[in-house]
Every structure is written in structure tokens, then in C-alpha cells.
N, C-alpha and C positions, 0 to 999 in steps of 0.2 A: 521386816516391813518393806525395806527398799526393794528386796528381791521379789516380794509379793506384788508390789506395785508394778514393777517391771514385767513380771509374768502377765498380769492383767492387761497391761498396756499392749503387750505383744498379741495376746489373744484377741483383744478388741480390734486391733489393727488387722490381724489375719481375717477375722470374721467380716468386718466391713469391706476389707479389700476383695474378698471373694464375691461378695454381693455387687460391689462396684464393677468387677470384671464381667460377672454374669449379666449385669444391667447393660453394659456396653455391647456384649457379644450375643446375648440370647433374649433377655426380657424385653428390651426396647424393640427388637425386630418382631417379636411375637405380637406386641401391641400394635405395631404398624400393619401387620398382616390382618389382625382382628378388625382394625379400622377399615381396611380396604374391603374386607368381606361384608361388614355391616353396611358400608356405603353403597356397595353393589347390590345388596338385597333391598335397600330402602330408597334407592335413587337419591342419595345425598342426605346429610345430617346438618342440623343447625349447629352453631358454634358451641353451645353449651353441651350438646351430646358428644361432639367431637372431643372436647376437653375431658369429659367424663371417661371416654374410652381410652384416651391417651394417658390419663393420670396414673402415676406410679403408686403402688401400694405404699402405705406409710412406712413400713420397715425398709423398703428399698430406697424411698426418698431420704429417709434419715441417715441410712448407711452411706448413700452416695454423697451426702452433704458433709458428713463428719469425717469420711476416710482421709481426704487430703490433709486435713488439719491434724488428725491424730497421728498419721503416718509421719508428717513433719516433726511433731512433738517427739515421737519415738526415735527418729534419726537424730534429732538435736540432742535429746537427753542421753541417749546410749552412746553416741560417738563424738559429740562435740563439746558441749557444756552442760553441766547439771548444777542446779542450785542446792546449797546446803545451809542449814542453820547452825550457828555455834550454840551448843546447849550448856557449856561449862566454861570455867575460867582457867583451864589447864594450859591455854596458849597465850595468856596475858603476858606482856601488854600488846603483842602483835594482834591478837584477835580477842574480842570481848563478847560476853554474853549479849545476845541481840544482834550480833553481826550476821548479815546474810551473805554468803560467799559464792562465787562461781568457781567451779572445778573443771579444769580442762581434761576431758576424758581421753583424748587421743594422745596425751603426753607420753604415756608409758605403754602404748599398744592398744589397738582396737580390739575389744572383746565383745562377744555376743551378750546381750543384755539379761539373759536368764541364767545360763549355766556358766558364764564368765570364762569361756574358753577363749584363749587368744587367737585372733584371726590374722592380725598383722602387727609385727613389732615395729614401733615407731621411735622408741628411745628408752633410756634408763633414768631412774632418779639420780640427781646429783646431791652432793653433800650440801646441806642447808635448805633443800627444798621442803616447803610445806605440803604434806601429802595427806590425802584422805584414803583410808583403807578399811577393809573388813577386820574387825577386832579378832584376832586369832582364837582366843578362847571361846568366842561366841560370834561367828561370822555374820549373824543377821544384824549386827550393830555396826554402824560406821563410826570410825575414830579419826581424829585429825591430830598429827604431830609433826615434828620437824626431823628430817633425816640427819642423823649424826654420824652413824657408821655404815660404810658400804661393804659389800661382800669382800671377805679377806682381811679387813681391818681388825685391829685389837683396840678396844676402847677402854680407857681407864677413867674412873670417876672418883675423885678424892673426896674425903670428908670436908675439905675446904671448898668443895663445889667447883673444882677446876676439872676440865675435860682434857685428856691427853690422848692423841690418836696415833697409833702405829700402823701406817699403811702396809698393805700386803707386799712383801719383798723388801721392805726397809727395816733397818735395824734400830733406828732412832724413833722414839716416841715424841711427837711434836705437840707442844701445848697449844690449846686453842686460845687465840687472842682475845683478851678481855680489855675494855677501856671505858672511859667516861663513867666511873662508879659515882653514883649519886643516890640520895634518898628519893624514893618514889612516892607519888601522891596516893598510890594504893596502900591500904592498911589491912592487916589480917590480925584479928583478935587483939586489936589496940596496938599492934606492932607495926611501925612503918616498914614497907618492904624496901629492899635495896635494888636499884635498877642499873643496869650496865649494858654496854654495847658488846656484842659478840660477833666474831667473824668466823663462819664455817664455809670453807671453800671460797667461792665468790660472793657469798650472801653475807651482808651485814644487817643485823637485826638486834633488837633489845630483848633482854631476859629479866626476870625477876627472881630474887632469892629472899627467903626469910632468914635474917641473921641469927635468929635464936632457935631455929629448927634444924634438927639432924636427920639424915635419911634413916629409914628402918632397914638397915643393911641385912638384918636377919630374914627380911622378906625378899631379898634379891633372888632372882632366877638366872640361871639354873642352879647356882651354888650359893646357898645361904652365907652371908657375911663376906663374899668375895666380890669386890667391885671392879672386876675386870672381865670383859666379854670378848670372845673371838667370834666375829660375825661369820656364819656359814655362807657357802656359795648359794646365790639365789635368794638371799634374805638381807634385811636391813635392820639397823638398830636406830630406834626413834626415841626422842624425848620432847616433852612439853617445854615451851618457853617459860612458863611458870614452874621453875625447877622443883620447888618444894611442895607443889600442890598438883602433881601430875602422876597418873598411873600409866606408866610407859614401859619401855623394853627393860627397864631395870627390874620391874616387878612381874612381868608376865612373858618376857622373852622377845624373840625376833619376829619381824613382819615378813612372811613369805612374799615373793614377787607375785604370786598368783592372787594375793589379797589386795594388791593395789588398785584403787579406783581411779585416781587421777591427782593432778597437781592443782592446788589452790592458787588461783592467780589474781583474784580481785574481790573487793567488797562492793556489792551493788546497792545495798541499803543497810542502815544500821539503826535499830531501835533502842530506846531507853525503856527500862521497866522500873525506875526508881519511884517509890511512893511511900507516903507516911504510913505508919502502923494502923492508923484509924481510917485508911482509905477504904471506900466501899467498892472500888473497882476491882474486877477479877484480875489475878496476877498475870494472865496472859495478854491483857490489853496494854499496848505500848503507851508510854506517857510523853514521848517525844521521839524526834528523829535526829541522829548525830550526822549531819550532812558533811561535816569535816572528816569523817572516817571513810567516805566513799572513795574508792580508788584502788590502786594496786596493793599487793601484799609483799612485804620484804621477806 
């Protein structure tokens, strides 16, 4: 859907841009010449007749009017920032359902908006970054997760839900630091979640775990039951902050660098959708605004 919208945006920009150029270089001059010819033949025209001859066709007028706006939107959305909505709870407590985020498109390279060919390299993901990417098994879908493993890393994930990372060229596996373990206000199936602080690289953030739930290790990829992953060159290992409720690299593999869309950098608005079971309001209508969530993303 996102690629389809990008294609439509590019085509509309090209079409209106061509009309805009033709209007400046060709159409406007032809109308001026026609006006001069009519005035020479009639010994002058009244103001209404002059405006009628000078008037742009409706399709030219509309194209000239919308081209600057749509070109600005195309550049902004393709190369600077793009808004995304959080549809699921896999990144709780960092991101909640109803959060609308801004994604920095130039963080990991400038790409053309349709075929996503890299035009300029501007940077690489860092450990702990929250990234939006094309879901590898189905690239038409956008996913958002946190970068845990970089190219060359060996990532270990224990049944105690601890992460250990052995960086490329190092012999030792270093445990990811966890602190401030406490009961979370979030509840799943009547069970209070456990919330703790985690530090990945320079990023400090909170994660959630379900104390009664164990991973489906038989569903791990690429080797069933093996909780160790060696991250290939040009790929990244990503996980959701809601560790027991996230379909991530444990279950479908690594994220190729080509699939990266950008870095999530802020929440610009956050809506609540909480309502009673007997509410007559459609589920897509917000019930409130969480102003306290507006700001940067850890």
C-alpha cells in the first residue's frame, strides 16, 4: 500500500510538473499571441473579453496550482520525514497503539520513492535504534522494531529472556544490561507484565515481558529450537520491546539493509481508543488524546 501511494504520488507530480513547465514555456506565450492577434483584428477588447482569452484551461489551472504543493509533499515524504501509525502493541511500552510517529527517511540513506534504490548513503543503523522497515516475508507491509544485532554479531536469547551479544571479532559474549525490574501497569490475560530498563548500545529504554509465557522456540528461524543467531553482512536482527508479544527476527529472520525505511524519532500525536463494550462509536474513532506521549522516542 505504501509503495502504491508512493508510485501514485510520483506519477501525479510528474504529470502536473510537465503541465507546469509547458504552461510557463508554451501555453502562456500562445495565449499572449492569440490575445495580440484578436486585439489587432478588433481594435481593442473590453476587460471581460481580455480575461476570457487569457484564461487558462481548467486542467492547466489545477495542475499549475497543485504542482508546488504535491512536489513539496513528495520530497518531504520521500527524503525527509514520513508519518506512520502504530497498529499493534509489539513495541510497548515504548510505543502504544494509537501513537502516530515521525520516521527520519534520510537516516540510513536516500532512496528513490518507488523502486527504493539507494541514491546516497547517509548512515547505518545503530544498536538500539527503533527502525521502520519493509517486512521481509511480505515487503508491501511496514514493520517497526528495535535493532538488537548488527552485521557480524552473534545474538543469544535465553529462556530467562536475557540477551547476550558477541560482537564481530570478539570472543566474549556480553550480557545486555537490565535494571529497575518492576510490575507494569500493563496486563495480559489477567497477568501483570514485568517492566524493566534495558540498555542497547547508547540507547536506554523500557521493555515488557510476560513472566508466565515462554517463547515458541520450535518456531525460531532459521533453526528450530536454536536460540542463537549469527547476523549476516548487510542484515540486522530486530526485536520488539514487548518481548513476548512480538513477531520479530526470532521467528522470520533478519532484515536486509535494502528493506530499511528510516529511523523512528518522535511521536507527533497519540490517540486513545478505549471504550466500553456497549459503545456505539466505531472502533476507529479516537476517544481521547494522550498529550503526555508527544515527544522523542527512546
